[in-house]
C-alpha positions as CSV (number, residue, x, y, z in Angstrom):
1,M,53.3,-13.7,-66.3
2,I,50.9,-16.4,-65.2
3,R,52.2,-16.5,-61.8
4,H,51.3,-12.8,-61.5
5,Y,47.6,-13.7,-62.4
6,E,47.7,-16.5,-59.8
7,A,49.1,-14.0,-57.2
8,Q,46.4,-11.5,-57.9
9,G,43.8,-14.3,-57.5
10,L,42.6,-14.1,-61.1
11,L,43.8,-17.6,-61.9
12,P,44.0,-20.6,-59.4
13,A,47.2,-21.9,-58.5
14,P,48.0,-25.2,-60.2
15,L,46.8,-28.3,-58.5
16,Q,49.7,-30.5,-57.9
17,Q,47.8,-32.7,-55.4
18,R,45.9,-34.7,-58.0
19,A,47.1,-37.9,-59.4
20,S,48.1,-37.8,-62.9
21,S,45.6,-40.7,-63.7
22,K,42.8,-38.4,-62.6
23,V,44.1,-35.5,-64.7
24,K,44.4,-37.9,-67.7
25,Q,40.8,-39.2,-67.1
26,L,39.5,-35.8,-67.0
27,A,41.4,-34.7,-70.1
28,L,39.9,-37.7,-71.9
29,A,36.5,-36.9,-70.8
30,H,36.9,-33.4,-72.2
31,I,38.2,-34.8,-75.5
32,A,35.1,-37.0,-75.7
33,L,32.9,-34.1,-75.2
34,L,34.7,-32.0,-77.8
35,E,34.4,-34.8,-80.3
36,Q,30.6,-35.0,-79.7
37,K,30.3,-31.4,-80.1
38,R,32.4,-31.5,-83.3
39,D,30.2,-34.3,-84.7
40,E,27.0,-32.2,-83.9
41,W,28.6,-29.1,-85.6
42,Q,29.5,-31.3,-88.7
43,Q,26.0,-32.6,-88.9
44,M,24.5,-29.0,-88.7
45,K,27.1,-27.9,-91.3
46,A,26.1,-30.8,-93.7
47,S,22.3,-29.8,-93.2
48,L,22.9,-26.2,-93.8
49,A,25.1,-26.9,-97.0
50,D,22.2,-29.1,-98.3
51,L,19.7,-26.4,-97.7
52,A,22.0,-23.8,-99.2
53,A,22.4,-26.1,-102.3
54,S,18.7,-26.4,-102.8
55,C,18.1,-22.6,-102.6
56,H,17.9,-20.8,-106.0
57,G,19.2,-17.6,-104.3
58,D,17.1,-15.4,-106.7
59,A,14.4,-12.8,-106.2
60,H,11.5,-15.3,-105.6
61,P,10.3,-15.6,-102.0
62,E,10.3,-19.3,-102.0
63,C,13.3,-20.4,-99.9
64,P,13.9,-24.1,-98.8
65,I,16.2,-22.6,-96.0
66,L,13.3,-20.5,-94.5
67,A,10.9,-23.3,-95.0
68,E,13.0,-25.8,-93.1
69,L,13.7,-23.2,-90.3
70,A,9.8,-22.5,-90.0
71,T,9.1,-26.2,-89.9
72,G,11.7,-27.0,-87.3
73,C,10.7,-24.0,-85.2
74,A,7.0,-25.0,-85.3
75,A,7.9,-28.5,-84.3
76,Q,10.1,-27.2,-81.4
77,S,7.3,-24.9,-80.3
78,R,4.8,-27.6,-80.3
79,A,7.1,-29.9,-78.4
80,A,7.9,-27.1,-75.8
81,A,4.1,-26.5,-75.4
82,A,3.3,-30.1,-74.8
83,N,6.1,-30.5,-72.3
84,I,4.8,-27.1,-70.4
85,S,1.2,-28.5,-70.6
86,A,2.2,-31.9,-69.1
87,S,4.3,-30.5,-66.5
88,S,1.7,-27.9,-65.3
89,S,-1.4,-30.0,-65.2
90,P,-2.0,-31.8,-61.9
91,R,-1.8,-35.6,-61.9
92,G,-4.9,-37.4,-62.2
93,T,-6.8,-34.5,-64.3
94,E,-7.1,-34.3,-67.9
95,N,-6.6,-31.3,-70.0
96,G,-9.6,-29.8,-71.8
């Protein structure tokens, strides 16, 4: 079935010209990237689990999850605004 998709041009034909060392190197690079992403996801999961554990989950409006999201979003917005301001101002001039 895969050959059908290759014949239709939906999948590229297998590359037989590459040395196996190059293929292995590419596979190892992908593994490293996947491991990095896994670590980032695990950190996010742990942070979210901590926030969920600190939330009472009742009818009160106080929520540590929303507070943390608001704090994080505000910090990201300030950083983005600073980057935009720095990149849009001409060199040698000061803002203000």
